[in-house]
N, C-alpha and C positions, 0 to 999 in steps of 0.2 A: 428132378426139378421140372417145374411147369414150363411149357413152351410159351412163345411170344403171344400166340393167339389166346391162350387161357389167361395170361396176365392182362392183356388188353381188355378182355371181358370183365375181369375182376375190377380193374381200374374204372371202367365205365359204370359198373354197379355201385362202387363206392362213391363215385361222383354224384350219381343219382341220389344216394342216401344222404350225402352232404347237402344237396339242395333241399331235401325234405327237412332235415334237422335245422338248417338255416332259416327256412320259412317258419317252422314251429317256434324257433327262438323269437323271431320278430312278432309273431302272433301273441306269444306269452308276454313279451315286453309291453305290447299295446294293452293287453288285458290287465297287466299288473298296474299300469298307470291309472286305469279306470277304477280298479279295486282299491288302490291306495286313496284315491280321491273320495270314493264312497265311504271308506272307513273314517277318514278325517271329518267328513260332513256329518257322520253319525255321532261323533264324540261330544259336541256341545249339548245335544239333547240328553245323552246319558249323564253328562256332568251336571246339568241343570236338575234333572230328576233326582240324582243322588243328593244334591245340596238341599233340595226342598225337603226330602225325608230326613236328612241330618238336622236341618233347622227345626223340624217338627219334634224330633227326638230330644233335642236340647231344651225345648220349651214345654214339653208335656211329659207326663208319667206313662211308662209303658204298661202299667198295670191298671186295671179298672178299679176305681175307688169303691164301688159297691160289691163286686164279686171277688175282687182280688186276683182275677185271672189276667194273663197277658192279653193285650188288646188285639193281637193278630196271631193266628196259628202258625204262620211262617217263621215266627220268632221263637217258637217252642222247640226246645232241644230234648231229644229222646235217646235212649240207648240204641245204637245202630245194630239192628238185626237184619233188616231188609234194606239194601242199598241199590240205588239206581245210578247207572253209569251211562252218560251220553258220550259216544265216541264219534268225533268229527274227522273223517279222512277225506280223500279226494274222489272224484268221479272218473278220472283217467290215470293212466300210468305215465311212463316216461318222465317222471319227476324225481329221479334219484332215489334217495332213501326216505322221501316224505311220508309215504303211506306205511312203509315197514316200521319206521321209527315210532309213529303214532300207535301202531299195533303192538309194538314191544312195551310202550309205556302203559297201554291199557291192560295188556296181559300181566304185567307186573302188579298192577293194582288189583286185578281179579285174583291172582294167586295169593296176595297178602290177605285179602278179605275172606276168601274161602278158607284159608288156613286158620282164621279166627272163628270159623263156624258161621259166618254171615252168608245170607242169600244175596245174589247179585242179579239184578235185572239190567239188560242191555238195550240201548236204543241207538243203533248205528245210523250215522248220517253219511251218505255218499255211497256210490256203487262198490268201491273197494272195501269199505268196512262191512257193508251188507253181505257181499260175497264171501268175506272171510268168516263172519260169525254164523252165517246161515248154514254152513257146512259143519260147524263144530258144535253148536248148541241148538237145542230145540226151541220152537216158538212157544210162547206162553199160551196156555189153554184157558179160554174164558167161556163160561156157560151161563145161559140165562135161566133163572128159576122164577116160577110164578107164585105169587101170594094173593089169595082172594080175600076181600073184605066184605062182610055181610051187611054192614051198615049202608053202604052206597053201591054195593054190587060191582065195585071196580076191581081191577086187576093190577097188581103192582109187580113189575118186572125188576129183578135184581141180578146183576152180573156178578158171578162168583168165579174167583180165580182158583184153579187147581194146579198147584205146583208139582211138576214132575221131577225136576232136578234142581240142584243148588244154583245153577247158572242157566238163565233162560233169556231169550230175546223177546222183550215186551212189545216193541214196535220197530218198524223200519221206515226211514224217511229217504226216499229215492231221489226225488227231484228238488230237494230243498236247496242244494248248493247251486243248481242251475239258475233258479229264480231268485233265491235269497230275498224272499218276500216277507215283510214284517208281519203281515196278517197270518201267513202260514206258521211263522214262528210263534205268534200269539196263541194259536190253537194248540200247538204242542205244549206251550207253557201252561195253558189252562188245564190240560189233562194231567200234567205233572203236579201242579199245585193241588188239584182235586185229590189225587192219590195221596199226596202228603198230608192233606187235611183229614183224610179218612184213616190215616195211620197205616196205610198199606205199605208205605216206604218211610224209612226213618232218616234218610239223608240222600242228597242228590249231588253227584260229582260230574264233571265234564272234562274230557281230554281233547285238547286241540293244540294247534300251533299258534302261539302268541306272536303277532307280527307288529314290530315297531318300525323297522326299515329293512332294507335288503340284507344288511349285515347284523341286525339286531332282532333275532328270532330265537324262540325256545319252545320246546314242547312242555306243556304244563298240565297238571291235574289239579283242577280248581274245584273248591267246594261251593255249591250254589245254595243249598238248603241244608240245615236251617241258616237263616241270616244272622250272623253274630255282630257284624259291624258294617253299617251302610257305607257305600262309597269306596270300599276297599276290596281287593281280590284276595281271598284266602287260598293261597297256593300250597298244596300239600306235597307236591313233587314237581321237579322241573329238570330239563336237560338242555344245556346251552349248545350253541353251534361250536364246532371245532375251528381251530385256526385255518385248517385246509379248506373247510367249507366257506369261511369268510373270505379267504383269498380268491377262491373260485367265483363267489358271488360278486366281489368287487370287479373282477375282470369282465364278467358277463354284463354287469350294469353299466360299466364304463363304455363298452362297445355300443350300447343302445342309448346312451345319454341319460341314464336314470340315476338320480341322486342316491347315494348310499347312506345319507344321514337322515335322522328322524325329522319329519316335517315340523316346522315351527307352529306354535299355537296361533290359530287365527283369532281375529278380533272377537267373533262370536263365542269361541271356546274360552277365551280369556275372561269375557264378561260372565260366562256361565260359572266359572270357578269362583267368582266373587260373590255370587248370589247366596244369601243366607249366612254369610260369614260375619257380617257386621253385628256388633253387640247392641242390638236394638230389639224392641218388643214388636212382634207381629201379631195381628189379630186374624184368626182363622174363623171363617163363617161356619164350617162344619165341625163336628166333634172329631177328636183324634181317631176314634174307631172307624168313622166313615172315611176319613182321609186315607188311613192306612188300608182300608178294605179296597179302595179304588186304585191306589198308587202302588201297593206292594206287588200285585201281579204284573203290572206294567214294568216295574223295576226288574223282576225276574226275567220277563220277556226281553228287556233291553240287554241284560247280561248275556243271554243265549244268542241274541241277534248279533251283538258285537263280537262274540267268539266266532260266529259263523263268518262274518265279514273278514276278520283277521285270518281265519283259516283259508279262505278263498284267495286272499292276497298272498299268503305264504305258499300256497300250492303253485300259483303262477310264477312266483319268484324261484321256487325250486325247479320248475320245469324250464324256465329260462336259463338257469345255471346248468342244468343237465344237458339241454340241447346245445348250449354253447360249448361245453366240454366235448360233446359228441361231434360237433362240427370241426373242432380243432383236431380231434383224434382222427377223423376221416381225412383231413388234409395231410396229417403226418403219414397216414397209411398210404395215401396216393403217392406221396413223395418216395416212400420206401418201395412201393411196387413199381413205380416208374424207373427208379434206379436199378432194381432187379431186372426189369424188362430190358433196359438198355444193355446191361451186362450180358444177358442171355443172347440178345440180338448180335452184340459185338462178338461174342464167342462163336455164334453160328457163322458170321461173316469171316472171322479168322479161320475157322475150320474149312470153309469153302475155298478160301485163298490157298491154304496149305495143300488141299487136295488138288487144286489146279496146278500149283507149282510142282507138286510131286509127280503129277501125270506128265507135265511138260518135260521134267527132268528124266523121266523114264524113257521118253522117246529119244 
């Protein structure tokens, strides 16, 4: 059995750890409030954009009257041979099973697709996802080839992809979660859309933690491209929170004064939902092809951006819950060690008294 000095050192160490976890919980709760607010402020824009496109679809034909082709390539469906998977995990640990659960959902998707003979390109977002896939799968190899034209003596450079394995990492996004900038997401979306239009990929999926409130979260695999129905989320797989996880989240949120219910619709979001739903005729200045060409990439960007914001909020909620549980466990451990130390000290005192009494009796 450890002596009193060792127990005191361990108690002091656990107390220091409890102070750290308590501070981390407060920081996560503060960041969660800001992340929730940012997510709510982004919803009216996404809702308005979806309603504009839905209104246009109801009032126009998706096929060109002259050529008979669909008016935007993002609506074209092909046989899925090459699939792109965007995996949004976290930048830091100490968030319970947040990162591991997303990794399991992504791995399940990869196993199913490769089992069907499909090629899977990965684009991990966040340090945890990048670190995991960087060790397991090789980076995609791109090479530039030159083509010379005699008529104008110009040189055309074309980037060619040489696939080495069935699963490859096409791109890595390290600081995207830290900044969560719409412009950076737009650049990523433009690259993905360009690859889809060139038929390099046949479908795009995204794995992230869908966040509605502290107790309403689920890990989903959502299909982004091709777009089948505007304004809806095509969820191909999902995993709900367990009752134990909800109970722990409720306790952690209550201690920090955070509501566990989904935020009510604000006035701007309510008005956005009404736009384009009235049964009236709208006059569009541009042709449907031009409107779709300008709005569809922004629609895809908004979908990715919203998934990013929800994943950030879910990560802070998971870290708040995990650090709250760690703080409580540290307190329980301190109580247990204190009780053990008191027993050891009492036993030592009793032993000394017995020795003194025995010595006195011997005289």
